[in-house]
C-alpha positions as CSV (number, residue, x, y, z in Angstrom):
1,M,34.0,-26.6,41.0
2,P,33.7,-24.8,38.1
3,I,36.7,-23.8,36.4
4,I,36.9,-21.2,34.0
5,F,40.1,-20.8,32.3
6,I,41.4,-17.9,31.1
7,T,44.8,-17.1,29.1
8,G,46.3,-14.4,27.0
9,H,48.2,-16.8,24.6
10,G,45.8,-19.4,24.1
11,D,45.2,-22.2,21.0
12,I,43.2,-24.8,20.0
13,P,45.4,-27.8,21.8
14,M,45.5,-25.9,25.1
15,S,41.8,-25.1,24.6
16,V,40.8,-28.9,24.4
17,Q,43.3,-29.9,27.1
18,A,41.8,-27.4,29.4
19,M,38.2,-28.4,28.6
20,K,39.1,-32.1,28.9
21,A,40.7,-31.6,32.2
22,G,37.2,-30.1,33.6
23,A,37.0,-26.4,32.6
24,I,33.7,-25.3,31.9
25,E,35.0,-22.2,29.8
26,F,38.3,-21.4,28.1
27,L,38.6,-17.3,27.8
28,T,41.3,-15.9,25.6
29,K,42.0,-12.2,26.5
30,P,40.9,-9.8,25.8
31,F,37.5,-10.5,26.6
32,G,34.6,-8.1,27.6
33,D,33.2,-7.7,31.2
34,D,29.9,-8.9,29.7
35,V,31.6,-12.1,28.5
36,L,33.5,-13.0,31.9
37,L,30.2,-12.3,34.1
38,S,28.4,-14.6,31.4
39,A,31.0,-17.3,32.1
40,I,30.5,-17.0,35.8
41,R,26.8,-16.8,35.9
42,N,27.0,-20.1,33.7
43,A,29.4,-21.8,36.0
44,I,27.3,-21.0,39.1
45,E,24.1,-22.3,37.2
46,R,25.9,-25.3,36.4
47,S,27.1,-25.8,40.0
48,Q,23.8,-25.3,41.4
49,A,22.3,-27.8,39.1
50,T,25.2,-30.4,39.8
51,L,24.9,-29.8,43.4
52,G,20.8,-30.2,43.3
53,R,21.1,-33.4,41.5
54,E,23.5,-35.0,44.0
55,R,21.5,-33.7,46.9
56,A,18.5,-35.2,45.5
57,T,20.1,-38.6,45.3
58,E,21.8,-38.5,48.2
59,A,19.1,-37.3,50.4
60,P,17.3,-40.6,51.0
61,G,20.9,-42.3,52.2
62,L,22.1,-39.1,54.1
63,L,19.0,-39.2,56.2
64,R,19.3,-43.0,56.9
65,V,23.0,-42.4,58.2
66,A,21.8,-39.2,60.5
67,H,19.0,-41.7,61.7
68,A,21.6,-44.4,62.5
69,S,24.1,-41.8,63.6
70,R,21.6,-40.6,66.2
71,K,20.5,-43.6,67.4
72,A,23.7,-44.9,68.0
73,S,24.7,-41.9,70.1
74,H,21.8,-42.3,72.0
75,D,22.5,-46.1,72.5
76,L,26.1,-44.9,73.5
77,G,24.8,-42.0,76.0
78,S,22.7,-44.8,77.9
79,R,25.2,-47.3,78.5
80,R,27.4,-47.0,81.9
81,P,31.1,-46.8,81.7
82,I,33.0,-49.8,82.6
83,E,34.7,-49.3,85.8
């Protein structure tokens, strides 16, 4: 989840700490609407790019898991309960 850090009393050490903690943007008030909208667009684009890479690398594994899960549930459904 992208984090945009917004403060009214920021300084360089606080900015460094926020970025190290995972913030992708550090905005100090006052700032214009265009700055905030740009930060939000950037955050969304980075998030989508990250999710796209994760899905691309996870997709083959997820397909195997989904297939194994369907097979297991089918196999379980064909068994008779123990009486």
